[in-house]
N, C-alpha and C positions, 0 to 999 in steps of 0.2 A: 503493499499499499503507500509505502514511504518513496518508491518508484513513480507511482500515479501523482503522488504530491508534489515533487520533483518538476515532473512533467506538466503539470496545471499552471505551476508558478513560471516555469519558461513560456508556456502559450501566454499568460497573463502579460508577462514582460514584453514578448516580442508582439504584441497586441498596441499595446500603450508606447513602446519604443515607435511602432509602425503610427501610431497617431502623431504623437509629436513629429516626429520628421517630417512625416506629409503637412502637417501644419506647418513647419518652419520652410518648405522647399515653396507649395504654393502660395503662404504668405507674401513669400518675398517675391515671387512673382507677381501676385495681385499688387504689392507695394510697387513693383517696378511698372506696373500697367498705370496705377493711378499716378505715377510722377510723371507718364509720359502724358495721361491725360489732362494735368496739370500745369505742363512745360513746367518741371521741376528740374531746375538744372544744379543744384548741387552736388559736386562732384563727390566729397566724402559719405553723403548720404547714398548717393546711387553706389559709390563703393561697397559700403554696407549693407545693403540691399542684394549687390550682385556676390557676397561672399557669404550672406545668409542662403542664399539660392544653390549655390555650389556644396555649401556644408550641410543642407536639407534635403539635395540632391544625391549626395554621397550617404546621409544616415538612411533616407527611403532603400536606397539601393542594399546597403546592409540589415536593414530590417527584413528585407525580402530573403536576403541569404538567411537570415535567423528563422525565419519560417520553414522554410525548406528544410533546416538541419532540425527542427523541431517536429516536421514530417518523418523525417528519416527516424527518429529518436522513437517517435512513435510507432512507426511500423517493426523497428527492431524489439522492442518491448512487448509487442503484440497487444496494445492498449486501446486500438482504436474505440472498439466499442464501450469499453468503460469510460472513455474520456468524452463520448458522445452520448452521453447520458440525458434524463429527462432534464436534471437541470441545466446544463448547458443550452440544449435547445430552448428551454423556457428564457434563457438568459440572453440568447442570440434575436431570438425574437422581440424582446424586450429592448435589446441593443437599436436592432430595426426601427422599430416603432420611436425610440427617441430620434435616431438621425431622420425619419421622417417630419416629426413634427417640429426637429430644429430648421429643417429646409422649410417646412411650410411656414414658420416664422420670420427666417431669413428672408423668404420671400415677399413676406409681409412689409418687414421692416426695408428692404429694398424698394419697393413699391410707393413706400410713405417719402424714401428718400428721394426717390425719382421728382417729386414735386417741388422739392427744393435744391436740388444740386442734379447737373446734369451729367451721367455718366453713360459710356456703352455697356451695350449689352454682354460685350466678352468679361467687363468686370465683375456683372452681376453673375453669370454664370460661372466663372472661378471662384466668386463667393459661396455661391450653393453649392458648386464642387467640394470645396474646403470643408463647409459645414456637414456634408451628406458624407463624407468619408471619416474626419476627425472624430463627430460624436458618437458614431457607432464602435468605432476601435477603440474608443477609450472607456465607453460606458462597457460594451465587452469583458474589457478588462478589468474595470472595477468591479464590475457584477460576480467576476471569478474569484473574489476574495470572498473569504468565508469571514463573518465578524469575528471569529473567535481563532483567527490564525492571525500569526504573529508574523511580523516582516522578515523576508529572509535576505 
């Protein structure tokens, strides 16, 4: 059972790392798009956004490698059916619901913001994409922790 707990913690860490790295990567891209739309030409700010974009993209690739490594570990342990239990499926459905609700709330906020600020559809779509990926990944990682579980 200890091996299953290790695999669950590994999965939760990979999901959390994937969510944060995606937020960094795509958030920096959104910042660059917004800077272009506002004709912002501060070189130090642009460099910071570009560095964040590169760091986020590398971290996202690293998180995908972690997820592949996790998949291999699960296959080696023969624990797929144990890890895909009813609680995980319920948590996955709940994370999807939170992601959908976040995207609807984000769309409503963007619609309200469009009455005051002019921005392109690409910026709005990228913002919704960030919300739609970040929220489910982080919620799924957080729901994977049991309340009495000590941090590893």
